[in-house]
DRENRO-569849 format. One line per field, with one value per residue (C-alpha): residue number from 1; chain; x, y, z. Coordinates in steps of 0.25 Angstrom, whole numbers, padded with zeros to 4 digits. Example, Ala and Ser with C-alpha at 12.3 -4.5 7.8 and 13.67 -1.06 7.14 Angstrom:
residues 2
n = (1/2)
chain = (A/A)
xx = (0049/0055)
yy = (-0018/-0004)
zz = (0031/0029)
end
This chain:
residues 417
n = (1/2/3/4/5/6/7/8/9/10/11/12/13/14/15/16/17/18/19/20/21/22/23/24/25/26/27/28/29/30/31/32/33/34/35/36/37/38/39/40/41/42/43/44/45/46/47/48/49/50/51/52/53/54/55/56/57/58/59/60/61/62/63/64/65/66/67/68/69/70/71/72/73/74/75/76/77/78/79/80/81/82/83/84/85/86/87/88/89/90/91/92/93/94/95/96/97/98/99/100/101/102/103/104/105/106/107/108/109/110/111/112/113/114/115/116/117/118/119/120/121/122/123/124/125/126/127/128/129/130/131/132/133/134/135/136/137/138/139/140/141/142/143/144/145/146/147/148/149/150/151/152/153/154/155/156/157/158/159/160/161/162/163/164/165/166/167/168/169/170/171/172/173/174/175/176/177/178/179/180/181/182/183/184/185/186/187/188/189/190/191/192/193/194/195/196/197/198/199/200/201/202/203/204/205/206/207/208/209/210/211/212/213/214/215/216/217/218/219/220/221/222/223/224/225/226/227/228/229/230/231/232/233/234/235/236/237/238/239/240/241/242/243/244/245/246/247/248/249/250/251/252/253/254/255/256/257/258/259/260/261/262/263/264/265/266/267/268/269/270/271/272/273/274/275/276/277/278/279/280/281/282/283/284/285/286/287/288/289/290/291/292/293/294/295/296/297/298/299/300/301/302/303/304/305/306/307/308/309/310/311/312/313/314/315/316/317/318/319/320/321/322/323/324/325/326/327/328/329/330/331/332/333/334/335/336/337/338/339/340/341/342/343/344/345/346/347/348/349/350/351/352/353/354/355/356/357/358/359/360/361/362/363/364/365/366/367/368/369/370/371/372/373/374/375/376/377/378/379/380/381/382/383/384/385/386/387/388/389/390/391/392/393/394/395/396/397/398/399/400/401/402/403/404/405/406/407/408/409/410/411/412/413/414/415/416/417)
chain = (A/A/A/A/A/A/A/A/A/A/A/A/A/A/A/A/A/A/A/A/A/A/A/A/A/A/A/A/A/A/A/A/A/A/A/A/A/A/A/A/A/A/A/A/A/A/A/A/A/A/A/A/A/A/A/A/A/A/A/A/A/A/A/A/A/A/A/A/A/A/A/A/A/A/A/A/A/A/A/A/A/A/A/A/A/A/A/A/A/A/A/A/A/A/A/A/A/A/A/A/A/A/A/A/A/A/A/A/A/A/A/A/A/A/A/A/A/A/A/A/A/A/A/A/A/A/A/A/A/A/A/A/A/A/A/A/A/A/A/A/A/A/A/A/A/A/A/A/A/A/A/A/A/A/A/A/A/A/A/A/A/A/A/A/A/A/A/A/A/A/A/A/A/A/A/A/A/A/A/A/A/A/A/A/A/A/A/A/A/A/A/A/A/A/A/A/A/A/A/A/A/A/A/A/A/A/A/A/A/A/A/A/A/A/A/A/A/A/A/A/A/A/A/A/A/A/A/A/A/A/A/A/A/A/A/A/A/A/A/A/A/A/A/A/A/A/A/A/A/A/A/A/A/A/A/A/A/A/A/A/A/A/A/A/A/A/A/A/A/A/A/A/A/A/A/A/A/A/A/A/A/A/A/A/A/A/A/A/A/A/A/A/A/A/A/A/A/A/A/A/A/A/A/A/A/A/A/A/A/A/A/A/A/A/A/A/A/A/A/A/A/A/A/A/A/A/A/A/A/A/A/A/A/A/A/A/A/A/A/A/A/A/A/A/A/A/A/A/A/A/A/A/A/A/A/A/A/A/A/A/A/A/A/A/A/A/A/A/A/A/A/A/A/A/A/A/A/A/A/A/A/A/A/A/A/A/A/A/A/A/A/A/A/A/A/A/A/A/A/A/A/A/A/A/A/A/A/A/A/A/A/A/A/A/A/A/A)
xx = (-0111/-0102/-0094/-0082/-0086/-0090/-0076/-0069/-0077/-0073/-0058/-0059/-0063/-0052/-0041/-0047/-0045/-0030/-0027/-0031/-0023/-0011/-0014/-0013/-0001/0007/0002/0007/0021/0023/0026/0014/0015/0013/0002/-0010/-0002/0002/-0013/-0018/-0010/-0017/-0031/-0028/-0025/-0039/-0046/-0039/-0036/-0050/-0056/-0046/-0048/-0063/-0062/-0052/-0041/-0050/-0051/-0036/-0034/-0043/-0034/-0039/-0027/-0036/-0036/-0027/-0025/-0012/-0016/-0028/-0020/-0010/-0019/-0033/-0044/-0046/-0059/-0066/-0075/-0072/-0077/-0082/-0095/-0099/-0095/-0104/-0116/-0114/-0114/-0126/-0133/-0131/-0118/-0109/-0100/-0088/-0081/-0083/-0078/-0065/-0064/-0066/-0056/-0046/-0047/-0042/-0029/-0027/-0028/-0019/-0008/-0008/-0008/0003/0013/0011/0019/0032/0030/0025/0029/0032/0021/0011/-0003/-0009/0004/0002/-0013/-0008/0002/-0008/-0018/-0007/-0001/-0015/-0018/-0005/0001/-0009/-0021/-0014/-0005/-0017/-0022/-0009/-0010/-0024/-0033/-0040/-0051/-0058/-0046/-0036/-0027/-0025/-0014/0001/0004/-0007/-0005/0010/0011/0003/0011/0024/0019/0021/0012/0009/0003/0008/0002/-0002/-0015/-0017/-0006/0008/0012/0000/-0001/0012/0023/0016/0015/0029/0035/0027/0031/0046/0044/0037/0047/0058/0051/0047/0061/0064/0057/0065/0074/0072/0077/0073/0068/0057/0051/0046/0030/0022/0011/0014/-0001/-0006/0004/-0001/-0016/-0013/-0006/-0017/-0027/-0018/-0018/-0033/-0036/-0025/-0035/-0044/-0032/-0027/-0040/-0050/-0047/-0049/-0064/-0071/-0058/-0053/-0039/-0043/-0040/-0026/-0025/-0030/-0021/-0009/-0013/-0012/0001/0010/0009/0010/0023/0027/0026/0035/0045/0046/0047/0058/0066/0064/0069/0082/0083/0079/0078/0063/0050/0041/0026/0028/0037/0026/0015/0025/0028/0013/0011/0024/0017/0004/0011/0018/0006/-0002/0002/0003/-0008/-0016/-0003/0005/0003/0002/0016/0022/0014/0021/0034/0031/0027/0040/0048/0040/0040/0055/0059/0051/0056/0070/0065/0059/0073/0078/0073/0083/0094/0089/0084/0070/0060/0048/0042/0033/0040/0030/0042/0048/0035/0025/0035/0044/0034/0026/0037/0040/0026/0025/0038/0036/0025/0035/0041/0029/0016/0007/0009/0017/0029/0043/0043/0028/0025/0031/0045/0047/0049/0036/0029/0041/0043/0029/0029/0042/0038/0025/0032/0042/0033/0023/0035/0042/0029/0024/0038/0040/0026/0025/0039/0035/0021/0028/0039/0030/0021/0034/0039/0026/0018/0027/0025/0032/0030/0041/0051/0047/0032/0037/0044/0032/0022/0016/0002/0000/0006/-0002/-0015/-0016/-0018/-0011/-0011/-0012/-0018/-0014/-0018)
yy = (-0006/-0002/0011/0003/-0003/0011/0016/0004/0007/0022/0018/0009/0021/0029/0018/0016/0031/0029/0022/0033/0042/0033/0034/0049/0048/0039/0045/0059/0053/0047/0053/0060/0049/0038/0044/0036/0023/0025/0029/0017/0007/0012/0011/-0002/-0007/-0002/-0009/-0023/-0024/-0020/-0031/-0042/-0038/-0039/-0052/-0059/-0050/-0047/-0062/-0064/-0054/-0061/-0072/-0083/-0087/-0099/-0106/-0118/-0114/-0105/-0099/-0093/-0088/-0080/-0077/-0078/-0084/-0076/-0083/-0083/-0072/-0069/-0056/-0053/-0061/-0065/-0051/-0044/-0053/-0051/-0036/-0036/-0044/-0034/-0037/-0026/-0025/-0026/-0037/-0029/-0016/-0023/-0028/-0014/-0008/-0019/-0018/-0003/-0008/-0018/-0008/0002/-0008/-0012/0002/0006/-0003/0003/0015/0007/0004/0018/0022/0008/-0002/-0008/-0007/-0021/-0028/-0019/-0024/-0038/-0036/-0028/-0040/-0050/-0042/-0039/-0054/-0060/-0049/-0039/-0047/-0058/-0047/-0039/-0052/-0054/-0040/-0037/-0049/-0052/-0060/-0060/-0066/-0055/-0054/-0066/-0062/-0066/-0051/-0047/-0060/-0060/-0056/-0069/-0078/-0073/-0073/-0058/-0050/-0040/-0039/-0034/-0019/-0015/-0008/-0003/-0009/-0006/-0020/-0024/-0012/-0003/-0014/-0023/-0012/-0007/-0021/-0024/-0010/-0014/-0027/-0020/-0009/-0020/-0028/-0017/-0010/0005/0015/0021/0032/0028/0039/0050/0058/0049/0052/0065/0065/0071/0076/0080/0085/0071/0064/0073/0070/0056/0056/0064/0054/0043/0049/0052/0037/0032/0036/0024/0016/0016/0018/0009/-0003/0005/0006/0009/0009/0021/0018/0025/0038/0034/0029/0042/0051/0042/0042/0057/0059/0048/0052/0067/0064/0056/0068/0075/0064/0063/0078/0079/0069/0075/0088/0082/0074/0084/0097/0098/0092/0087/0085/0071/0068/0073/0065/0053/0055/0055/0042/0036/0040/0034/0021/0020/0023/0012/0000/0008/0018/0012/0008/0021/0033/0046/0051/0038/0039/0053/0047/0035/0045/0053/0040/0035/0048/0050/0036/0034/0048/0041/0027/0032/0034/0020/0016/0024/0018/0003/0005/0000/0010/0011/0022/0029/0024/0013/0006/0019/0023/0011/0000/0009/0016/0003/-0004/0008/0009/-0006/-0007/0006/-0001/-0010/0002/0011/0004/0007/-0003/-0013/-0005/-0006/0008/0009/-0004/-0016/-0013/-0025/-0028/-0037/-0027/-0023/-0038/-0040/-0027/-0031/-0045/-0040/-0029/-0038/-0050/-0042/-0034/-0047/-0054/-0042/-0040/-0054/-0057/-0043/-0045/-0059/-0054/-0041/-0050/-0060/-0049/-0041/-0054/-0058/-0047/-0035/-0025/-0013/-0004/-0003/0008/0016/0016/0020/0032/0035/0036/0024/0031/0032/0018/0010/0018/0027/0039/0051/0057/0071/0074/0089/0090)
zz = (0039/0051/0052/0051/0038/0033/0036/0030/0017/0018/0020/0008/0000/0005/0003/-0012/-0014/-0010/-0023/-0033/-0023/-0025/-0040/-0039/-0030/-0040/-0052/-0048/-0045/-0059/-0073/-0080/-0090/-0080/-0071/-0078/-0077/-0062/-0058/-0066/-0058/-0045/-0052/-0058/-0044/-0039/-0050/-0049/-0034/-0030/-0038/-0033/-0019/-0019/-0027/-0018/-0012/0000/0003/0001/0012/0022/0028/0036/0046/0052/0038/0037/0022/0023/0009/0016/0027/0018/0005/0010/0002/-0011/-0014/0000/-0005/-0019/-0023/-0009/-0013/0001/0007/-0003/0000/0015/0013/0004/0014/0025/0030/0036/0024/0032/0023/0010/0017/0021/0007/0001/0011/0008/-0007/-0006/0001/-0009/-0021/-0015/-0011/-0026/-0031/-0022/-0029/-0043/-0039/-0040/-0055/-0060/-0074/-0079/-0076/-0086/-0081/-0083/-0077/-0065/-0064/-0065/-0054/-0045/-0046/-0042/-0032/-0025/-0026/-0021/-0012/-0007/-0004/0004/0011/0015/0022/0029/0035/0036/0037/0050/0056/0070/0076/0071/0059/0050/0040/0044/0045/0054/0062/0062/0077/0081/0071/0077/0092/0093/0102/0091/0077/0064/0062/0048/0049/0035/0026/0029/0024/0016/0008/0008/0010/0001/-0010/-0008/-0009/-0021/-0027/-0025/-0032/-0044/-0045/-0046/-0057/-0066/-0064/-0066/-0074/-0086/-0080/-0066/-0057/-0047/-0059/-0062/-0048/-0052/-0050/-0062/-0053/-0039/-0036/-0040/-0030/-0019/-0022/-0022/-0009/-0003/-0007/-0002/0012/0012/0008/0018/0030/0025/0022/0037/0045/0037/0045/0058/0055/0068/0076/0084/0079/0066/0072/0075/0061/0055/0063/0059/0044/0045/0052/0047/0032/0037/0043/0031/0023/0033/0033/0018/0015/0026/0019/0006/0011/0015/0003/-0008/-0001/-0005/0001/-0011/-0011/-0017/-0005/0004/-0003/-0002/0013/0016/0008/0016/0029/0025/0021/0034/0043/0036/0044/0057/0057/0068/0077/0078/0087/0078/0083/0078/0065/0063/0065/0055/0044/0046/0045/0033/0025/0027/0025/0012/0007/0007/0003/-0011/-0016/-0013/-0027/-0033/-0025/-0027/-0041/-0040/-0047/-0037/-0045/-0035/-0022/-0017/-0011/-0005/0001/0003/0006/0014/0022/0024/0030/0039/0044/0046/0054/0061/0069/0075/0082/0085/0084/0096/0107/0099/0093/0098/0103/0106/0112/0119/0114/0106/0091/0089/0081/0073/0070/0065/0056/0050/0046/0040/0032/0027/0024/0016/0008/0004/0000/-0008/-0015/-0019/-0024/-0031/-0038/-0043/-0048/-0055/-0061/-0067/-0073/-0078/-0085/-0091/-0096/-0092/-0081/-0086/-0098/-0108/-0106/-0119/-0114/-0100/-0107/-0116/-0104/-0097/-0096/-0111/-0114/-0104/-0102/-0115/-0105/-0100/-0086/-0091/-0105/-0107/-0121)
end
């Protein structure tokens, strides 16, 4: 087993740990009577998406652009190695295990992308309809989008996002190293679709935003940041660029904290710990696509920008009336778009201000971001609408008032007696 394979496996463990971290982060933000339900949405995603990825998702994310079958070019071949049967035999027979290491690493990305969406429907979503949505979203949206962005062979990238420069005759390539489009824009657009389908919580207002457990939020944010080093550096196994990625994964979220709390100070006169945690997440989201392609000084500027803009964007739901409970749209979609487009201006050697002085990189980044966002929103809206009109996605209002944890799971987050 090569050092690169070993690091990929370690990175996979780090990224898997991020989803329980997300459960803590989201769990602390909701009401005390919703914390079990909120965390179960993340753990449900782990159980379902990991199985689907190993069975056929990894195959869908492996695209063959040399095939005459356009379906295989866009959706891969789900049954090419169903359940990783051949990869397992190769590993057992003494192979280097590289294929299975990639499958393991990719599964953790699929899991957290789906889990991120759940923050938009906190306090009001039924568990098994969510699981149905999670399975369909993973199959119809995440698995193929992961192929569009990340798939490659010996000749280079094979998905339309990764290969967009060649297709348009542009002497540049789309940059999305760790998932600004595939993970964060994808999840953010789906979250907006679900928020619109499920509608507002009872009593939707800023008063509903009060977290029930701030320390839990901070613990979750810390775990997310820790795991993000695997998220961003895993694909740089054996590559010196890992050091640049590591530094950027420190300074961008650090600057995101500053950007958020500065805006908070001028908005409300106080800097909050939840705001600091949210600013760190906004910086982490923004640096995800660009971690390998920015000088640290520009990563700091990106963090300040993402943290500040997201601190403002999270209030847009009150202006436009969509109930994105835990600000998946305001943080992941907004910061994902910022981080993706920012590369068009400041990417090393190719950005408008740091490269050739042309718009080629910005054009590629914008088309990729828009394409993924539109596809994710449209398909997610359709899936959620069908579920809602058939088996029902949302709990009844009286159940919401009584407490979603006891109604859906028969449990309480805090048994004090």
